[in-house]
C-alpha positions in Angstrom: 19.0 25.6 24.3 15.2 25.6 25.5 12.9 23.3 23.7 9.6 24.0 23.2 7.8 20.8 21.8 8.3 17.4 21.4 7.4 15.3 18.4 7.0 11.7 19.2 6.6 8.8 17.1 4.0 6.2 17.6 5.3 2.5 16.5 8.0 1.4 18.4 8.3 4.4 20.6 5.0 4.8 22.4 3.3 1.7 21.2 5.5 -1.1 21.4 3.2 -3.9 20.1 3.9 -6.9 18.0 4.0 -5.6 14.4 0.5 -6.5 12.5 2.2 -8.7 9.8 4.3 -10.9 12.0 1.7 -11.6 14.3 -0.5 -12.4 11.4 1.8 -14.4 10.2 1.5 -16.3 13.4 -1.8 -16.6 13.7 -3.0 -18.0 10.2 0.4 -19.6 8.9 0.6 -17.3 5.9 4.0 -16.4 4.7 6.0 -13.5 4.5 6.4 -13.6 0.6 2.8 -13.9 0.5 2.1 -10.5 2.5 5.3 -8.6 1.2 3.7 -7.3 -1.9 0.7 -5.3 -0.4 3.1 -3.2 2.1 5.5 -3.0 -0.5 3.2 -1.5 -2.8 -0.5 -0.4 -1.9 0.4 0.0 1.2 2.7 3.1 0.8 -0.4 5.0 -1.3 -2.6 4.1 2.0 -0.1 6.0 4.1 -0.6 9.2 2.1 -4.2 8.6 1.6 -3.7 7.7 -2.4 -5.7 4.7 -1.7 -8.2 3.5 1.3 -6.4 0.5 2.8 -10.3 -1.2 2.5 -10.0 -1.3 -0.9 -6.6 -2.1 -1.0 -6.7 -5.1 1.5 -9.8 -6.9 -0.7 -7.7 -8.7 -3.2 -5.1 -9.7 -0.7 -7.7 -11.7 1.4 -7.9 -15.2 -0.1 -4.3 -15.5 -0.6 -3.7 -14.1 3.2 -6.5 -17.0 4.2 -8.7 -14.3 5.9 -12.6 -15.8 6.0 -14.3 -12.4 7.5 -14.6 -8.8 6.4 -12.2 -6.4 5.4 -13.5 -4.5 8.6 -13.3 -7.5 10.6 -9.6 -7.8 9.3 -8.8 -4.0 10.6 -10.3 -4.6 14.0 -7.9 -7.9 14.1 -4.8 -5.2 13.7 -5.9 -2.5 15.6 -6.1 -5.0 18.2 -2.9 -6.7 18.0 -1.5 -3.2 17.9 -3.2 -2.1 20.6 0.0 -1.7 23.5 0.8 1.7 24.6 4.2 2.1 26.9 2.5 3.9 29.7 5.9 5.2 30.9 5.9 7.4 27.7 2.3 8.3 28.5 3.6 10.0 32.0 6.7 11.4 30.5 4.2 13.5 28.0 1.8 14.5 30.6 5.2 15.6 32.8 6.4 17.4 29.9 2.5 19.3 29.0 2.3 20.2 32.6 5.8 21.9 32.0 4.4 24.1 29.0 6.2 21.9 26.7 3.3 20.9 23.8 3.9 17.2 22.7 2.7 16.1 19.3 2.7 12.5 17.7 4.4 12.5 14.4 3.4 9.3 12.8 3.4 7.5 9.3 -0.4 5.8 9.2 -2.8 5.4 7.1 -6.4 6.8 7.8 -8.5 4.1 9.5 -5.5 3.2 11.8 -5.1 7.3 12.6 -8.7 7.5 13.6 -8.1 4.4 15.9 -5.3 5.3 17.6 -6.6 8.8 17.9 -9.7 8.1 19.8 -9.8 4.1 20.7 -6.4 4.5 22.0 -7.2 8.1 23.5 -4.0 9.5 21.5 -6.4 12.8 21.0 -6.3 13.2 25.0 -2.3 12.5 25.6 -1.3 14.7 22.6 -1.8 18.4 22.0 -2.5 17.0 18.1 -1.7 14.4 16.0 0.5 14.6 12.5 -0.3 11.3 10.3 1.1 11.3 7.0 -2.5 10.3 6.0 -3.6 13.6 6.8 -0.3 15.4 5.8 -0.1 13.4 2.6 3.3 13.2 3.0 5.5 10.8 5.3 8.7 10.1 6.5 11.6 10.5 6.2 10.3 12.7 3.5 11.2 16.7 4.3 8.0 18.0 3.4 6.5 15.9 6.2 8.5 17.8 8.9 8.0 21.3 7.2 4.3 20.8 7.3 4.4 20.7 11.0 6.9 23.1 11.7 5.0 25.8 9.2 2.3 25.1 11.3 3.7 25.7 14.8 5.9 28.5 13.6 2.4 30.4 12.5 0.3 29.0 15.9 3.2 29.4 18.2 6.2 31.3 16.7 8.2 28.2 17.5 11.6 27.7 15.8 12.9 24.7 14.3 15.9 24.3 16.6 13.2 24.8 19.6 11.7 20.8 18.7 12.6 17.6 19.6 12.0 15.1 17.5 12.1 11.1 19.2 11.9 8.6 16.6 13.2 4.7 16.7 14.5 5.3 12.3 17.7 7.0 11.9 16.6 7.6 8.7 13.8 9.5 10.1 15.9 11.2 13.0 18.5 12.2 10.0 16.2 14.0 7.9 15.1 15.8 10.5 18.3 16.9 11.7 18.6 18.4 8.0 16.0 20.5 8.8 17.6 21.7 11.9 15.1 19.8 14.6 16.7 18.7 17.8 16.5 14.5 17.6 16.7 11.4 20.0 17.4 8.2 18.2 14.9 6.3 20.4 16.1 2.7 21.2 14.1 1.3 24.1 13.3 3.6 27.3 17.0 3.2 28.4 18.7 5.9 30.6 19.4 8.2 27.2 16.3 8.3 26.5 14.8 9.1 30.6 18.1 11.5 30.6 16.8 13.4 27.6 13.1 14.1 29.1 14.8 14.5 32.5 16.8 17.8 31.1 13.7 19.0 29.4 11.8 18.8 32.7 14.9 20.5 34.9 15.2 23.1 31.6 11.4 24.3 33.0 11.9 24.7 36.4 
């Protein structure tokens, strides 16, 4: 069955950096319990642009032992998580050379979306970036995938079964599978993943 486009997740797939909160705890001696309330509540609102992360972070700076500004904290975060798996990038360019469109389908707040788009050059790696902050829904909500499908269908007449979704979260791949997308549960750059990509490249010959 032909695949016309591939949706890639960002973190733990093409981005393989240490998690921000884990690195922060090491660098500043802050416990997970002190950071958890932010990520459990306000951060989720930031992911769908209900709340700007700059405003959401301000009440937490003291408890997190951060002495700088919110902008400096975000800069620290972006640098910690700036690690791109170039093997995935090479795969994406190979797929695009075979006329298979590649998109980033990611759960991000708006400021990191802007960073990965421009500072990590994802705007040039992918045909387009679909971020939860700009869609207003996040994975594994089916509305996230339906939004992407509706646009791809309208622009390119792509059908759901012609889309391959690659993500490290089984919850996310299960959700995509329920709306008839093909999925690959990514578990590192292993033979299963490489065989999946090779099969797509062979189909494009």
